[in-house]
N, C-alpha and C positions, 0 to 999 in steps of 0.2 A: 083301812086295816088290811084288806086283801092285798093291796099294793105293797105294803110293808112285808107281808109274808112272802110274796113273790120275790121281792128284793133280797130278803134273807135267804131264801132257797137258792137264788142265783149266786149269792156270795158264797154259800156253803159249797156249791158245785165248783166254783172257781178255786176255792181252797183245796178241795179234794183233788181236782185235776192237777193242781200244782204239785201236790205231794205224790201222786201216782205216776205222772208222766215226768221222767227225768229231764232236766234242762240240759241242752247241749247234746242230746243223744244222737243227733244227726252229725255231730262232729267226731264221734267215736269210730275208730277203725280197729277191727280185730284181725290180726294177721298171725303168721307162723314164722318162726326162725329155726334154723338148724344150728345146734351147738355141739361141740365135742363132749362126749360122755365116756368115761371109763367104767366098765362094770367089773367088779372084783368078786370072785367066788372062792378064791384060794384062802383056806382057813388061816394060814399063818400071816398072810398079807392083811386080811380083815382084822385079825387080832392086833397087828402092828398099828394100823390106822385107828382102830378104836382107842388104843392106848395113847397114841400121838395127838389125836383130836379131842381127847377127854370126853369121849362118848360114853354116857352112863346107861348103857343098855346091857342086859345080860344075854340076850339072844340076838345076834346079827348073823344072818345066813348069806346075805349078799349086800353089797354096798356099791353105790354109784357116785362117782365124783364128776360133777358137772362144771365144765368151763363156762360159767355164766357170762364172763366178761369178754371171752374170745381172745384173751392175751396169754394163753397157756395156763396150765393148772397151778393153782396157788391160793393165796390168802383171800382173794375176793370172790371165791367160788362157792359152790354148794356141795354138801354131802347128803345123800339120801340113803337111809338104812332100811333093810328089809328083814323081817316081814312087817315091822312097825310102820314104815313109811315116813318116819320122822326126818326132818330137814335140819342140818347143822351148818354152821359157818366155820370152816376150818381155819386154824392158825398153825400152819405146818412148821415143824422144827426143821433144822437144816437137813437132817437125814431124810425126813419125809419129803421135803422139797426136792432133794436130789433124786429120789425115786420118781416123783411126778415129772421132773424135768426130762427123764429118760423115755417117757411115753411118746411114741410116734404113731402116726396113722399108717 
């Protein structure tokens, strides 16, 4: 009986270890990348992009458009609004895309 209890305890420890210790953790690498970001604080430009990107927030004091793909600002990128911190995926109209195409470093 004692042997059965020890086997059961050992089995429970193995199950717990499998759940607690992530598999493949030694294969994970956390790094940093640098991406272009445009920070917009101009009220009229914020209002324009809120309308163009169908952002349903009543208060946006600042907006960041993040070139997540590295291929210029556009459809496959991210928009972060402040103060909420919400993230949106823009689908720019032609006029919005023209403005974003004019941004240079």
